[in-house]
C-alpha positions, 0 to 999 in steps of 0.5 A: 949244042945249046947251054942254059947258064945259072949265074948268081951275083951279091951286091957288094958295098965299097966302103962302110954306110955313112950316118945322116944326123944333125951335127952340133958343129954345122948345125944341120943334118950332114954325113958321118963317116966311119973313122975305123977306130974304136974307143974302149972303156973301162969302169970297173969290172965293165966294159963299153966299146964304141965305133967313132963316126965323124962329120965329113964337113967340121970332124965333129965326132959322135960314137955308136955303141958296140958294146956297153956294160959288158962284163970284161969276160963276156968280150972274146978276147981276140975281139977285145985286142982288136978292138984295142988296134983299131982293127980295120976289117971289124971296124968295116964289119961294124960298118956295113952291119945294118942290125948295128946302126939299127941297134944304135937307131943310126939313120943310114945313107942307103941311096949314095953308096959305091958297090960292085957285084960279086959273081958268086956262082955259074952254072952251064947245062945242055939245053935242048930247047929255049937256050936263056941265061937264069940271073939272081941278084942278092943284096943283102944290105937291102940297097935301094937300087930299082931292080932295072938298074941291077939288071941293066948294070949286070948286061951293060945295057941301058935302063931304056933298052932293059924297060923294053926289053921287059915290055917285049918279053925278051927279058922276064923278071922271076922275083923282085924284093929289096934283097933279090931280084931274079931274071931270065934273058936270052943268052946272047946278051950274056955272051952265051949261044 
């Protein structure tokens, strides 16, 4: 009996995003890394919260705004406590949130991000004709990765082999965008027959 498969993956960054900006200490553009530390200031009944970034060369710091002039009561108590304790998971969440960087008008380096493919789901169904594997790769962070590179990594093939398969019609792209690609491939390339 033959089978068809549908496999879904998500690209997940291994680390928080670095920010590219002019560094006063280096007198040029450099990469700033997430220190995973917050700075919290109180001014009367208003709070400011920042996530601290640091130049990878000279250790000069700058702050990205999490909350600005917020009433203390408007910040959930548990989140506030996590800011005060420099909760690494919370710092990671902010450090991978593109809306956070956009709000701060920060330039994020999306080209040099280390990542992994996390398998989300795999479904197998009986198939009488043309068994294939349908693969979907979600890229919610919009990392700048060529579709052929993503496919090559998933199938553990070279990029030149993937390009050749595309040209010969062995591999068929279904959808391509910065947030998702999907393609069909014969089962023998994924170990399923």
